[in-house]
TIMARFI-526218 format. One record per residue: residue number from 1; x, y, z of N, C-alpha, C, O in turn. Coordinates in nm, 2 decimals, padded with zeros to 4 digits. Atoms other than C-alpha are relative to their C-alpha. Layout:
R;NUM;X;Y;Z;X;Y;Z;X;Y;Z;X;Y;Z .
...
END
This chain:
R;1;00.06;00.08;00.11;12.23;01.31;-10.77;00.09;00.00;-00.12;00.08;-00.10;-00.20 .
R;2;-00.09;-00.01;00.11;12.49;01.42;-11.02;00.09;-00.12;-00.01;00.12;-00.18;-00.11 .
R;3;-00.09;00.11;-00.01;12.73;01.15;-10.90;-00.07;-00.13;-00.05;-00.01;-00.21;-00.12 .
R;4;00.08;00.12;00.04;12.46;00.88;-10.94;-00.03;00.00;-00.15;-00.02;-00.11;-00.21 .
R;5;00.03;-00.01;00.14;12.37;01.00;-11.29;00.12;-00.04;-00.08;00.11;-00.12;-00.18 .
R;6;-00.12;00.03;00.07;12.73;00.97;-11.40;00.04;-00.15;00.02;00.08;-00.22;-00.07 .
R;7;-00.03;00.14;-00.03;12.77;00.63;-11.23;-00.09;-00.10;-00.07;-00.05;-00.20;-00.12 .
R;8;00.10;00.09;00.06;12.45;00.48;-11.38;00.00;00.01;-00.15;-00.06;-00.07;-00.22 .
R;9;00.01;-00.02;00.14;12.50;00.62;-11.73;00.06;-00.12;-00.08;-00.01;-00.16;-00.18 .
R;10;-00.05;00.12;00.07;12.72;00.32;-11.85;-00.10;-00.12;00.00;-00.11;-00.19;-00.09 .
R;11;00.10;00.10;-00.01;12.45;00.09;-11.72;-00.12;00.02;-00.09;-00.17;-00.08;-00.15 .
R;12;00.11;-00.04;00.09;12.18;00.27;-11.91;00.04;-00.03;-00.15;-00.04;-00.09;-00.22 .
R;13;-00.05;00.03;00.13;12.39;00.25;-12.22;00.01;-00.15;-00.03;-00.02;-00.19;-00.14 .
R;14;-00.01;00.15;00.02;12.46;-00.12;-12.17;-00.14;-00.06;-00.02;-00.15;-00.15;-00.11 .
R;15;00.13;00.06;00.02;12.09;-00.20;-12.14;-00.05;00.03;-00.14;-00.11;-00.06;-00.20 .
R;16;00.04;-00.03;00.14;12.01;-00.01;-12.46;00.07;-00.08;-00.10;00.00;-00.13;-00.20 .
R;17;-00.08;00.08;00.10;12.29;-00.18;-12.65;-00.04;-00.15;00.00;-00.06;-00.21;-00.10 .
R;18;00.03;00.15;-00.01;12.21;-00.53;-12.52;-00.14;-00.03;-00.05;-00.16;-00.14;-00.11 .
R;19;00.14;00.03;00.05;11.84;-00.50;-12.60;00.00;-00.01;-00.15;-00.06;-00.10;-00.21 .
R;20;00.00;00.00;00.15;11.92;-00.42;-12.96;00.07;-00.13;-00.04;00.03;-00.20;-00.14 .
R;21;-00.07;00.12;00.04;12.18;-00.70;-12.98;-00.07;-00.13;00.02;-00.07;-00.22;-00.06 .
R;22;00.08;00.12;-00.02;11.96;-00.96;-12.82;-00.12;-00.02;-00.08;-00.16;-00.13;-00.12 .
R;23;00.11;00.01;00.10;11.67;-00.87;-13.04;00.05;-00.04;-00.13;-00.03;-00.10;-00.21 .
R;24;-00.05;00.05;00.12;11.90;-00.94;-13.32;00.00;-00.15;-00.01;00.00;-00.20;-00.12 .
R;25;00.01;00.14;00.00;11.90;-01.30;-13.22;-00.13;-00.05;-00.06;-00.13;-00.14;-00.14 .
R;26;00.13;00.04;00.05;11.53;-01.32;-13.28;-00.01;00.03;-00.15;-00.06;-00.06;-00.23 .
R;27;00.00;-00.04;00.14;11.57;-01.14;-13.62;00.07;-00.10;-00.09;00.03;-00.14;-00.19 .
R;28;-00.08;00.10;00.07;11.84;-01.39;-13.73;-00.08;-00.13;-00.02;-00.08;-00.19;-00.13 .
R;29;00.08;00.12;00.01;11.62;-01.69;-13.65;-00.12;00.02;-00.10;-00.15;-00.07;-00.18 .
R;30;00.12;-00.03;00.09;11.32;-01.53;-13.83;00.05;00.00;-00.15;-00.02;-00.05;-00.24 .
R;31;-00.05;00.00;00.13;11.54;-01.47;-14.14;00.02;-00.14;-00.06;00.01;-00.16;-00.18 .
R;32;-00.03;00.14;00.04;11.63;-01.84;-14.15;-00.13;-00.08;00.00;-00.13;-00.20;-00.03 .
R;33;00.13;00.06;00.00;11.26;-01.92;-14.12;-00.01;-00.12;00.08;-00.07;-00.23;00.04 .
R;34;00.01;00.11;-00.09;11.30;-02.14;-13.82;-00.05;00.05;00.13;-00.06;00.17;00.15 .
R;35;00.05;-00.04;-00.13;11.16;-02.14;-13.47;00.10;00.09;00.08;00.22;00.05;00.09 .
R;36;-00.09;-00.09;-00.08;11.31;-01.85;-13.26;-00.02;-00.03;00.14;-00.13;-00.03;00.19 .
R;37;00.01;00.02;-00.14;11.39;-01.92;-12.90;-00.04;00.13;00.08;-00.07;00.12;00.20 .
R;38;00.03;-00.13;-00.07;11.33;-01.55;-12.82;-00.14;00.05;-00.03;-00.17;00.07;-00.15 .
R;39;00.13;-00.06;00.02;10.98;-01.43;-12.77;00.00;00.15;00.01;-00.05;00.22;-00.09 .
R;40;-00.02;-00.14;-00.01;11.05;-01.08;-12.64;00.11;00.03;00.11;00.14;-00.06;00.19 .
R;41;-00.11;-00.04;-00.09;11.31;-00.89;-12.44;-00.04;00.13;00.07;-00.09;00.22;00.01 .
R;42;00.02;-00.13;-00.07;11.28;-00.62;-12.17;00.14;00.03;00.08;00.22;-00.06;00.09 .
R;43;-00.12;-00.04;-00.07;11.55;-00.43;-11.98;-00.02;00.12;00.08;-00.11;00.20;00.06 .
R;44;00.02;-00.11;-00.09;11.59;-00.18;-11.70;00.13;00.02;00.08;00.21;-00.07;00.09 .
R;45;-00.10;-00.03;-00.09;11.84;00.00;-11.48;-00.06;00.00;00.14;-00.17;00.07;00.15 .
R;46;00.06;00.01;-00.13;11.77;-00.07;-11.11;-00.02;00.14;00.06;00.08;00.22;00.06 .
R;47;00.03;-00.13;-00.06;11.60;00.23;-10.95;00.09;00.03;00.13;00.13;-00.07;00.19 .
R;48;-00.08;-00.04;-00.11;11.80;00.42;-10.68;-00.06;-00.06;00.13;00.02;-00.10;00.22 .
R;49;00.06;00.05;-00.12;11.55;00.31;-10.42;00.03;-00.15;00.02;00.05;-00.19;00.14 .
R;50;-00.04;00.15;00.00;11.62;-00.06;-10.50;00.15;-00.02;00.04;00.18;-00.11;00.11 .
R;51;-00.14;00.01;-00.03;11.99;00.00;-10.49;00.02;00.04;00.15;00.10;-00.03;00.21 .
R;52;-00.01;-00.04;-00.14;11.95;00.17;-10.15;-00.04;-00.12;00.09;00.03;-00.14;00.19 .
R;53;00.04;00.11;-00.08;11.76;-00.13;-10.02;00.11;-00.11;00.00;00.13;-00.18;00.10 .
R;54;-00.11;00.10;00.01;12.04;-00.36;-10.14;00.12;00.04;00.09;00.18;-00.05;00.15 .
R;55;-00.12;-00.04;-00.08;12.31;-00.15;-09.97;-00.04;-00.02;00.15;00.05;-00.05;00.23 .
R;56;00.04;00.03;-00.14;12.11;-00.18;-09.64;00.01;-00.14;00.03;00.06;-00.18;00.14 .
R;57;00.00;00.15;-00.03;12.08;-00.56;-09.67;00.15;-00.04;00.02;00.18;-00.13;00.10 .
R;58;-00.14;00.04;00.00;12.46;-00.58;-09.73;00.09;00.08;00.09;00.21;00.07;00.09 .
R;59;-00.07;-00.09;-00.09;12.55;-00.31;-09.48;00.12;00.07;-00.07;00.23;00.08;-00.03 .
R;60;-00.09;-00.07;00.08;12.72;-00.11;-09.75;-00.03;00.15;00.00;-00.15;00.19;00.03 .
R;61;00.02;-00.14;00.01;12.76;00.27;-09.78;-00.08;00.03;-00.13;-00.04;-00.02;-00.24 .
R;62;00.08;-00.03;00.11;12.50;00.41;-10.02;00.06;00.12;-00.08;00.02;00.23;-00.06 .
R;63;-00.06;-00.10;00.09;12.72;00.59;-10.27;00.07;-00.07;-00.11;00.11;-00.19;-00.10 .
R;64;-00.06;00.06;00.11;12.87;00.52;-10.61;00.14;-00.04;00.04;00.22;00.04;00.09 .
R;65;-00.13;00.05;-00.03;13.18;00.30;-10.57;00.03;-00.12;-00.08;-00.06;-00.19;-00.13 .
R;66;-00.04;00.13;00.06;13.38;00.01;-10.72;-00.06;-00.12;00.08;-00.10;-00.22;00.02 .
R;67;00.06;00.11;-00.08;13.26;-00.20;-10.43;-00.15;-00.03;-00.03;-00.19;-00.14;-00.05 .
R;68;00.14;00.01;00.03;12.90;-00.13;-10.50;-00.02;-00.06;-00.14;-00.11;-00.14;-00.16 .
R;69;00.01;00.06;00.14;12.95;-00.21;-10.88;00.03;-00.14;00.00;-00.03;-00.22;-00.08 .
R;70;-00.03;00.14;-00.01;13.10;-00.54;-10.78;-00.10;-00.08;00.07;-00.13;-00.20;00.04 .
R;71;00.09;00.07;-00.09;12.86;-00.64;-10.51;-00.14;-00.01;-00.06;-00.21;-00.11;-00.04 .
R;72;00.14;00.01;00.05;12.53;-00.55;-10.68;00.01;-00.02;-00.15;00.03;00.07;-00.23 .
R;73;-00.03;00.04;00.14;12.55;-00.74;-11.01;-00.12;00.02;-00.09;-00.10;00.01;-00.21 .
R;74;00.12;-00.02;00.09;12.20;-00.66;-11.14;-00.04;00.14;-00.01;-00.16;00.17;-00.03 .
R;75;00.04;-00.14;00.02;12.21;-00.28;-11.16;-00.05;00.01;-00.14;-00.15;00.08;-00.17 .
R;76;00.05;00.01;00.13;12.17;-00.34;-11.53;-00.06;-00.14;-00.02;00.00;-00.24;00.01 .
R;77;00.07;00.13;00.01;11.91;-00.61;-11.59;-00.08;-00.02;-00.13;-00.15;00.08;-00.17 .
R;78;00.08;00.03;00.11;11.76;-00.78;-11.89;-00.07;-00.13;00.01;-00.02;-00.22;00.09 .
R;79;00.07;00.13;00.00;11.50;-01.05;-11.94;-00.03;-00.04;-00.14;-00.08;00.04;-00.22 .
R;80;00.03;00.06;00.13;11.46;-01.28;-12.23;-00.11;-00.10;00.03;-00.09;-00.19;00.10 .
R;81;00.12;00.09;-00.01;11.12;-01.45;-12.26;00.00;-00.10;-00.11;00.02;-00.06;-00.23 .
R;82;00.00;00.11;00.09;11.08;-01.78;-12.43;-00.14;-00.07;00.00;-00.22;-00.05;00.09 .
R;83;00.12;00.08;00.00;10.79;-02.00;-12.54;00.01;-00.13;00.08;-00.08;-00.17;00.15 .
R;84;-00.02;00.13;-00.05;10.94;-02.33;-12.43;00.12;-00.01;00.09;00.21;00.07;00.08 .
R;85;-00.12;00.02;-00.09;11.17;-02.45;-12.15;00.12;-00.03;-00.08;00.23;00.02;-00.04 .
R;86;-00.12;00.04;00.08;11.40;-02.60;-12.41;00.07;00.12;-00.06;00.19;00.11;-00.09 .
R;87;-00.06;-00.12;00.06;11.45;-02.26;-12.56;00.10;00.07;00.09;00.20;00.13;00.04 .
R;88;-00.09;-00.07;-00.09;11.63;-02.14;-12.25;00.14;-00.05;-00.02;00.24;00.03;-00.02 .
R;89;-00.13;00.05;00.02;11.92;-02.38;-12.31;00.06;00.05;-00.13;00.18;00.07;-00.14 .
R;90;-00.05;-00.05;00.13;11.95;-02.26;-12.67;00.05;00.14;00.02;00.16;00.17;-00.04 .
R;91;-00.04;-00.14;-00.02;11.97;-01.90;-12.56;00.13;00.00;00.09;00.22;00.08;00.06 .
R;92;-00.12;00.00;-00.09;12.23;-01.98;-12.28;00.12;-00.04;-00.09;00.22;00.02;-00.08 .
R;93;-00.12;00.04;00.09;12.45;-02.16;-12.54;00.04;00.11;-00.09;00.16;00.12;-00.12 .
R;94;-00.03;-00.11;00.09;12.42;-01.87;-12.78;00.08;00.11;00.07;00.17;00.17;00.02 .
R;95;-00.06;-00.11;-00.07;12.52;-01.62;-12.51;00.15;-00.04;00.04;00.24;00.04;00.04 .
R;96;-00.13;00.04;-00.03;12.82;-01.83;-12.41;00.10;00.01;-00.11;00.22;00.03;-00.09 .
R;97;-00.09;00.00;00.11;12.96;-01.82;-12.76;00.03;00.15;-00.05;00.11;00.17;-00.13 .
R;98;-00.01;-00.14;00.05;12.93;-01.44;-12.80;00.14;00.06;00.04;00.19;00.03;00.15 .
R;99;-00.12;-00.07;-00.03;13.25;-01.23;-12.82;-00.01;00.14;00.06;00.09;00.20;00.10 .
R;100;00.02;-00.14;-00.04;13.10;-00.90;-12.72;-00.04;00.01;00.15;-00.07;00.12;00.20 .
R;101;00.02;00.00;-00.14;13.03;-01.01;-12.36;00.06;-00.13;00.06;00.09;-00.22;-00.02 .
R;102;-00.06;00.11;-00.07;13.17;-01.25;-12.10;-00.09;-00.05;00.11;-00.12;00.02;00.20 .
R;103;00.08;00.06;-00.11;12.96;-01.49;-11.90;00.09;-00.04;00.11;00.19;-00.11;00.10 .
R;104;-00.09;00.02;-00.12;13.11;-01.50;-11.55;-00.07;-00.09;00.11;00.00;-00.14;00.19 .
R;105;00.07;00.08;-00.10;12.84;-01.68;-11.35;-00.14;-00.04;-00.05;-00.20;00.04;-00.13 .
R;106;00.13;00.05;00.04;12.53;-01.89;-11.41;-00.08;-00.05;00.12;-00.02;-00.12;00.21 .
R;107;00.09;00.05;-00.12;12.24;-01.96;-11.16;-00.12;-00.07;-00.06;-00.21;00.00;-00.12 .
R;108;00.11;00.07;00.05;12.00;-02.23;-11.26;-00.11;-00.02;00.10;-00.11;-00.11;00.18 .
R;109;00.11;00.01;-00.09;11.68;-02.17;-11.07;-00.12;-00.08;-00.07;-00.23;-00.07;-00.02 .
R;110;00.10;00.08;00.06;11.49;-02.40;-11.31;00.01;-00.14;00.05;-00.08;-00.20;00.09 .
R;111;-00.03;00.13;-00.05;11.65;-02.73;-11.22;00.00;00.01;00.15;-00.03;-00.09;00.22 .
R;112;-00.01;-00.02;-00.15;11.70;-02.59;-10.86;-00.09;00.12;00.03;-00.03;00.23;00.06 .
R;113;00.09;-00.11;-00.03;11.39;-02.38;-10.79;00.03;00.06;00.14;00.08;-00.01;00.22 .
R;114;00.00;-00.07;-00.13;11.38;-02.13;-10.50;-00.11;-00.06;00.09;-00.21;-00.11;00.03 .
R;115;00.11;00.05;-00.09;11.17;-02.23;-10.19;-00.13;00.06;-00.03;-00.23;-00.01;-00.01 .
R;116;00.12;-00.06;00.04;10.91;-01.99;-10.31;-00.07;-00.06;-00.12;-00.19;-00.04;-00.14 .
R;117;00.05;00.06;00.12;10.86;-02.18;-10.63;00.06;00.07;-00.12;00.03;00.03;-00.24 .
R;118;-00.06;-00.08;00.11;11.05;-01.92;-10.84;00.09;-00.08;-00.09;00.18;-00.15;-00.04 .
R;119;-00.08;00.06;00.10;11.20;-02.05;-11.16;00.05;00.10;-00.10;-00.03;00.18;-00.15 .
R;120;-00.05;-00.09;00.10;11.43;-01.87;-11.40;00.15;-00.04;-00.02;00.21;-00.11;00.07 .
R;121;-00.14;00.03;00.01;11.78;-01.90;-11.54;00.08;00.14;-00.01;00.04;00.22;-00.09 .
R;122;-00.07;-00.13;-00.01;12.02;-01.61;-11.44;00.14;-00.02;-00.05;00.21;-00.11;-00.02 .
R;123;-00.14;-00.01;00.05;12.34;-01.52;-11.62;00.06;00.13;00.04;00.00;00.24;00.01 .
R;124;-00.07;-00.13;-00.03;12.59;-01.26;-11.49;00.10;00.02;-00.10;00.18;-00.08;-00.13 .
R;125;-00.10;-00.03;00.10;12.80;-01.10;-11.76;00.08;00.12;00.03;00.04;00.21;00.10 .
R;126;-00.08;-00.12;00.01;13.08;-00.86;-11.80;-00.03;00.06;-00.14;-00.02;-00.01;-00.24 .
R;127;00.03;-00.06;00.13;13.00;-00.61;-12.07;00.08;00.13;-00.02;00.06;00.22;00.07 .
R;128;-00.07;-00.13;00.02;13.23;-00.33;-12.21;-00.08;00.10;-00.06;-00.14;00.08;-00.17 .
R;129;00.08;-00.12;00.05;13.07;00.01;-12.26;00.11;00.10;-00.05;00.20;00.14;00.03 .
R;130;-00.09;-00.11;00.05;13.25;00.27;-12.48;-00.06;00.13;00.04;-00.17;00.17;00.00 .
R;131;00.04;-00.13;-00.04;13.23;00.61;-12.33;00.10;00.11;-00.05;00.20;00.07;-00.10 .
R;132;-00.09;-00.11;00.05;13.39;00.95;-12.41;00.13;00.00;00.08;00.23;00.06;00.04 .
R;133;-00.12;00.00;-00.08;13.64;00.88;-12.13;00.07;-00.14;-00.01;00.16;-00.17;00.06 .
R;134;-00.06;00.13;00.02;13.73;00.53;-12.26;-00.10;-00.11;00.04;-00.22;-00.09;00.06 .
R;135;00.08;00.12;-00.02;13.60;00.18;-12.20;-00.03;-00.02;00.15;00.06;-00.01;00.23 .
R;136;00.05;00.03;-00.14;13.40;00.10;-11.88;-00.06;-00.14;-00.01;-00.16;-00.16;-00.08 .
R;137;00.06;00.13;-00.01;13.33;-00.27;-11.80;-00.10;-00.01;00.11;-00.06;00.02;00.23 .
R;138;00.10;00.01;-00.11;13.01;-00.32;-11.61;-00.05;-00.15;00.01;-00.04;-00.23;-00.08 .
R;139;00.07;00.12;-00.01;12.83;-00.62;-11.47;-00.15;00.01;-00.03;-00.21;00.12;00.00 .
R;140;00.14;-00.01;00.03;12.48;-00.70;-11.59;-00.06;-00.14;00.02;00.01;-00.24;00.01 .
R;141;00.06;00.13;-00.02;12.23;-00.98;-11.52;-00.10;-00.02;-00.11;-00.18;00.07;-00.14 .
R;142;00.10;00.03;00.10;12.03;-01.15;-11.79;-00.08;-00.12;00.06;-00.03;-00.23;00.09 .
R;143;00.09;00.11;-00.04;11.73;-01.36;-11.68;-00.07;-00.05;-00.12;-00.13;00.02;-00.20 .
R;144;00.06;00.07;00.12;11.59;-01.62;-11.92;-00.11;-00.09;00.06;-00.08;-00.17;00.15 .
R;145;00.11;00.07;-00.06;11.25;-01.76;-11.85;-00.11;-00.02;-00.10;-00.12;00.05;-00.20 .
R;146;00.12;00.02;00.09;10.93;-01.89;-12.02;-00.10;00.11;00.04;-00.09;00.18;00.14 .
R;147;00.11;-00.09;-00.03;10.62;-01.68;-12.04;-00.08;-00.03;00.12;-00.12;00.06;00.20 .
R;148;00.07;00.04;-00.12;10.45;-01.88;-11.77;00.09;00.03;00.12;00.03;00.08;00.22 .
R;149;-00.08;-00.03;-00.11;10.75;-01.84;-11.54;00.00;00.15;00.03;00.00;00.20;00.14 .
R;150;00.00;-00.15;-00.01;10.75;-01.46;-11.61;-00.13;00.05;00.06;-00.13;00.14;00.14 .
R;151;00.13;-00.04;-00.06;10.38;-01.43;-11.53;00.00;-00.03;00.15;-00.04;00.06;00.23 .
R;152;-00.01;00.04;-00.14;10.43;-01.61;-11.20;00.09;00.10;00.08;00.05;00.15;00.18 .
R;153;-00.10;-00.09;-00.07;10.74;-01.40;-11.11;-00.06;00.14;00.02;-00.03;00.21;00.12 .
R;154;00.06;-00.14;00.00;10.55;-01.07;-11.19;-00.10;00.01;00.11;-00.11;00.11;00.19 .
R;155;00.10;00.00;-00.11;10.27;-01.17;-10.95;00.06;-00.01;00.13;00.03;00.07;00.22 .
R;156;-00.07;00.02;-00.13;10.50;-01.28;-10.68;00.07;00.14;00.04;00.07;00.18;00.16 .
R;157;-00.07;-00.13;-00.03;10.70;-00.95;-10.71;-00.10;00.10;00.05;-00.07;00.18;00.15 .
R;158;00.10;-00.10;-00.04;10.38;-00.74;-10.68;-00.05;-00.03;00.15;-00.07;00.06;00.23 .
R;159;00.05;00.04;-00.13;10.26;-00.94;-10.37;00.11;00.03;00.11;00.08;00.07;00.22 .
R;160;-00.11;-00.03;-00.10;10.61;-00.91;-10.20;00.01;00.15;00.02;00.04;00.19;00.14 .
R;161;-00.01;-00.14;-00.02;10.60;-00.54;-10.26;-00.12;00.04;00.09;-00.10;00.13;00.18 .
R;162;00.11;-00.04;-00.08;10.25;-00.51;-10.11;00.02;-00.04;00.15;-00.01;00.04;00.24 .
R;163;-00.02;00.05;-00.14;10.34;-00.72;-09.80;00.14;00.02;00.05;00.18;-00.03;00.16 .
R;164;-00.14;-00.04;-00.04;10.70;-00.58;-09.78;00.08;-00.13;00.03;00.16;-00.13;00.13 .
R;165;-00.08;00.12;-00.01;10.85;-00.93;-09.82;-00.05;-00.10;00.10;00.01;-00.21;00.11 .
R;166;00.05;00.09;-00.10;10.64;-01.09;-09.54;-00.14;-00.05;-00.04;-00.24;00.00;00.01 .
R;167;00.12;00.05;00.05;10.38;-01.28;-09.73;-00.08;-00.09;00.11;-00.02;-00.16;00.18 .
R;168;00.08;00.09;-00.09;10.09;-01.44;-09.53;00.02;-00.15;-00.04;00.04;-00.17;-00.16 .
R;169;-00.02;00.15;00.02;10.13;-01.82;-09.50;-00.09;-00.05;-00.11;-00.04;-00.13;-00.20 .
R;170;00.09;00.05;00.10;09.82;-01.89;-09.71;00.04;00.04;-00.14;00.03;-00.04;-00.23 .
R;171;-00.04;-00.05;00.13;09.93;-01.67;-09.99;00.13;-00.07;-00.05;00.14;-00.10;-00.17 .
R;172;-00.12;00.07;00.04;10.28;-01.83;-09.99;-00.03;-00.14;-00.05;00.03;-00.18;-00.15 .
R;173;00.03;00.13;00.04;10.13;-02.17;-10.01;-00.07;00.00;-00.14;-00.04;-00.09;-00.23 .
R;174;00.07;-00.01;00.13;09.90;-02.07;-10.30;00.10;00.04;-00.11;00.09;-00.02;-00.22 .
R;175;-00.10;-00.04;00.10;10.20;-01.91;-10.48;00.08;-00.12;-00.04;00.12;-00.14;-00.15 .
R;176;-00.08;00.12;00.03;10.40;-02.23;-10.45;-00.08;-00.10;-00.09;-00.03;-00.15;-00.18 .
R;177;00.08;00.09;00.08;10.11;-02.43;-10.59;-00.02;00.06;-00.14;-00.02;-00.02;-00.24 .
R;178;00.01;-00.06;00.13;10.07;-02.18;-10.87;00.13;-00.01;-00.08;00.12;-00.03;-00.20 .
R;179;-00.13;00.02;00.07;10.44;-02.21;-10.95;00.01;-00.14;-00.06;00.06;-00.15;-00.17 .
R;180;-00.01;00.13;00.06;10.41;-02.58;-10.99;-00.10;-00.02;-00.11;-00.07;-00.09;-00.21 .
R;181;00.10;00.01;00.11;10.10;-02.54;-11.20;00.06;00.06;-00.13;00.04;00.01;-00.24 .
R;182;-00.06;-00.07;00.12;10.29;-02.30;-11.43;00.11;-00.09;-00.06;00.12;-00.09;-00.18 .
R;183;-00.11;00.09;00.05;10.58;-02.54;-11.46;-00.06;-00.12;-00.07;-00.01;-00.17;-00.17 .
R;184;00.07;00.11;00.06;10.34;-02.83;-11.54;-00.05;00.05;-00.14;-00.04;-00.03;-00.24 .
R;185;00.04;-00.05;00.13;10.20;-02.61;-11.82;00.12;00.01;-00.09;00.10;-00.03;-00.21 .
R;186;-00.12;00.00;00.08;10.55;-02.55;-11.95;00.04;-00.14;-00.05;00.08;-00.16;-00.17 .
R;187;-00.04;00.13;00.04;10.62;-02.92;-11.95;-00.10;-00.06;-00.10;-00.06;-00.13;-00.20 .
R;188;00.10;00.05;00.10;10.29;-03.00;-12.13;00.02;00.06;-00.14;00.01;00.00;-00.24 .
R;189;-00.03;-00.07;00.12;10.37;-02.74;-12.39;00.12;-00.05;-00.07;00.13;-00.06;-00.19 .
R;190;-00.12;00.06;00.06;10.71;-02.89;-12.44;-00.02;-00.13;-00.07;00.04;-00.16;-00.17 .
R;191;00.03;00.13;00.06;10.56;-03.22;-12.52;-00.07;00.01;-00.14;-00.06;-00.08;-00.22 .
R;192;00.07;-00.02;00.13;10.36;-03.07;-12.81;00.07;00.12;-00.08;00.01;00.18;-00.16 .
R;193;-00.06;-00.12;00.06;10.62;-02.81;-12.91;00.01;-00.01;-00.15;00.00;00.09;-00.22 .
R;194;-00.01;00.02;00.15;10.67;-02.96;-13.26;-00.13;00.04;-00.07;-00.13;00.10;-00.17 .
R;195;00.13;-00.04;00.05;10.30;-02.93;-13.32;-00.03;00.15;00.00;-00.08;00.21;-00.09 .
R;196;00.02;-00.14;-00.02;10.29;-02.58;-13.19;00.08;00.08;-00.10;00.03;00.17;-00.16 .
R;197;-00.09;-00.07;00.10;10.59;-02.47;-13.40;-00.05;-00.01;-00.14;-00.05;00.08;-00.22 .
R;198;00.05;00.02;00.13;10.44;-02.62;-13.71;-00.13;00.08;-00.03;-00.14;00.14;-00.13 .
R;199;00.12;-00.08;00.02;10.11;-02.45;-13.65;00.03;00.15;-00.01;-00.03;00.22;-00.09 .
R;200;-00.04;-00.14;00.01;10.28;-02.11;-13.59;00.06;00.03;-00.14;00.04;00.13;-00.20 .
R;201;-00.06;-00.02;00.13;10.49;-02.15;-13.91;-00.11;00.00;-00.11;-00.10;00.08;-00.20 .
R;202;00.10;00.01;00.09;10.18;-02.25;-14.10;-00.08;00.13;00.00;-00.12;00.19;-00.11 .
R;203;00.08;-00.12;-00.01;09.99;-01.95;-13.97;00.07;00.12;-00.06;00.01;00.20;-00.13 .
R;204;-00.08;-00.11;00.05;10.28;-01.71;-14.05;00.00;00.00;-00.15;-00.01;00.10;-00.22 .
R;205;00.00;00.01;00.14;10.30;-01.84;-14.40;-00.13;00.03;-00.07;-00.13;00.10;-00.17 .
R;206;00.13;-00.03;00.05;09.93;-01.82;-14.45;-00.03;00.15;00.00;-00.08;00.21;-00.10 .
R;207;00.02;-00.15;-00.02;09.92;-01.46;-14.32;00.08;00.07;-00.11;00.03;00.17;-00.17 .
R;208;-00.09;-00.07;00.10;10.21;-01.36;-14.55;-00.06;-00.01;-00.14;-00.07;00.08;-00.22 .
R;209;00.05;00.02;00.14;10.05;-01.52;-14.86;-00.13;00.08;-00.01;-00.16;00.13;-00.12 .
R;210;00.12;-00.07;00.01;09.71;-01.37;-14.78;00.02;00.15;-00.01;-00.05;00.22;-00.08 .
R;211;-00.03;-00.15;00.01;09.86;-01.02;-14.73;00.04;00.03;-00.14;00.00;00.14;-00.20 .
R;212;-00.05;-00.02;00.14;10.03;-01.05;-15.07;-00.12;00.00;-00.10;-00.13;00.07;-00.20 .
R;213;00.11;00.02;00.10;09.71;-01.17;-15.24;-00.11;00.10;00.01;-00.16;00.15;-00.09 .
R;214;00.11;-00.08;-00.02;09.45;-00.96;-15.08;00.03;00.15;00.04;-00.05;00.24;00.03 .
R;215;-00.03;-00.13;-00.06;09.63;-00.67;-14.92;-00.07;00.01;00.14;-00.16;-00.07;00.17 .
R;216;00.06;-00.02;-00.13;09.54;-00.54;-14.57;-00.15;00.02;00.00;-00.22;-00.04;00.08 .
R;217;00.14;-00.02;00.01;09.20;-00.42;-14.68;-00.08;-00.12;-00.03;-00.19;-00.15;00.02 .
R;218;00.07;00.12;00.04;09.11;-00.75;-14.84;-00.01;-00.09;00.12;-00.11;-00.16;00.14 .
R;219;00.00;00.08;-00.12;09.21;-00.93;-14.52;-00.11;00.04;00.10;-00.18;-00.04;00.16 .
R;220;00.10;-00.06;-00.09;08.98;-00.70;-14.32;-00.14;-00.05;-00.05;-00.23;-00.09;00.03 .
R;221;00.13;00.04;00.06;08.69;-00.78;-14.56;-00.03;-00.15;00.03;-00.14;-00.19;00.06 .
R;222;00.02;00.14;-00.03;08.75;-01.15;-14.52;-00.04;-00.04;00.14;-00.11;-00.13;00.16 .
R;223;00.03;00.02;-00.15;08.74;-01.13;-14.14;-00.14;00.03;00.03;-00.20;-00.03;00.11 .
R;224;00.13;-00.05;-00.03;08.41;-00.95;-14.15;-00.11;-00.09;-00.06;-00.22;-00.09;-00.01 .
R;225;00.10;00.09;00.06;08.23;-01.21;-14.37;-00.03;-00.11;00.10;-00.11;-00.20;00.06 .
END
């Protein structure tokens, strides 16, 4: 296990650093008082059990190696959640312009959904990690999706885990229909995005003004009336 801990350490460091940097995108938009394309961000290092499953699929030896680091591109994984489908293109364009990472591959599962109905935008990046032994460049995957896409993907993942990847036909069909329903929701929300953004900005401004005027205790009293 010691070998694996040393091998995975740069990936853990990369996830921690990238989460902070990507959250900075949201903060910068908020400072400019405009709509932020980033709703929230999560990240993880792939568990050893999942890495083992990948090596079995690809008929690779289950041990830390350069080949494993090249073949399994999502050992470090991050997800950026958005409110609107259009926000995804904004985030992709922002990532392409960054100098602290290199985009090496893009997979558009939104325009070209998977047969299951899965939609998301995947970016594979090279990211340099500074260690006590020098710089180590690792591969990481960033998935960008709407809240509706993320809800569907979480449900599908749980069901695939339960049925070990062999979903009953009826459940597969229901998931496909649910994926289309989720995407229609995204499309409808995109049609009224300007109204939604205006409402959110109005609410944020009202809340900030009310907090200054009444303080937190005053706001609580107003809600109780």
